PLY file of the C-alpha trace (Angstrom):
ply
format ascii 1.0
element vertex 70
property float x
property float y
property float z
element edge 69
property int vertex1
property int vertex2
end_header
-69.57 14.12 66.42
-67.54 12.06 63.95
-67.50 12.62 60.22
-66.48 10.03 57.68
-63.56 10.68 55.33
-65.91 10.94 52.35
-68.04 13.56 54.11
-64.97 15.65 54.94
-63.71 15.27 51.34
-67.03 16.40 49.88
-67.15 19.33 52.31
-63.62 20.41 51.35
-64.44 20.18 47.63
-67.59 22.24 48.17
-65.65 24.97 49.96
-62.99 25.01 47.21
-65.72 25.18 44.53
-67.42 28.12 46.25
-64.07 29.91 46.47
-63.36 29.46 42.76
-66.87 30.61 41.86
-66.55 33.75 43.98
-63.15 34.56 42.43
-64.56 34.09 38.92
-67.55 36.34 39.55
-65.31 39.02 41.05
-63.02 38.85 38.01
-65.92 39.09 35.55
-67.42 42.10 37.31
-64.17 44.06 37.22
-63.54 43.74 33.45
-63.84 47.17 31.74
-66.51 47.95 29.13
-65.29 49.29 25.78
-67.98 51.12 23.82
-67.51 50.85 20.05
-69.48 52.71 17.40
-71.52 50.36 15.24
-71.25 52.60 12.16
-67.56 53.60 12.35
-66.16 50.65 14.35
-64.16 53.13 16.48
-63.80 53.22 20.25
-66.16 55.77 21.81
-65.22 55.31 25.47
-64.07 52.96 28.20
-65.84 52.36 31.51
-63.39 51.18 34.18
-64.83 49.25 37.13
-61.75 48.08 39.02
-60.14 50.56 41.36
-56.89 51.81 39.87
-57.73 51.02 36.23
-57.24 53.96 33.88
-57.85 52.40 30.46
-58.79 54.66 27.56
-59.51 54.21 23.85
-55.81 54.70 23.11
-54.85 52.29 25.91
-57.29 49.38 25.67
-57.19 46.64 28.31
-56.12 43.12 27.31
-59.62 41.76 28.19
-62.83 43.77 27.99
-66.56 43.61 27.33
-67.24 44.82 23.78
-70.38 46.99 23.70
-71.83 48.26 20.44
-73.29 51.79 20.49
-74.81 54.13 17.91
0 1
1 2
2 3
3 4
4 5
5 6
6 7
7 8
8 9
9 10
10 11
11 12
12 13
13 14
14 15
15 16
16 17
17 18
18 19
19 20
20 21
21 22
22 23
23 24
24 25
25 26
26 27
27 28
28 29
29 30
30 31
31 32
32 33
33 34
34 35
35 36
36 37
37 38
38 39
39 40
40 41
41 42
42 43
43 44
44 45
45 46
46 47
47 48
48 49
49 50
50 51
51 52
52 53
53 54
54 55
55 56
56 57
57 58
58 59
59 60
60 61
61 62
62 63
63 64
64 65
65 66
66 67
67 68
68 69
């Protein structure tokens, strides 16, 4: 079975796109959650999802999901 160059090109781009999407989703799911009090605006706690992360309120990660709590 022969494939045209355009078919192979589109297939390669599709595979690359799926790879980038999977890497992005994995990165988004491993970002820690930082819970911040709505009334005092202070850190209440950090939920780490990635294995090996040990972030705390005194050691906040460079990127995190900001979650307001009571």
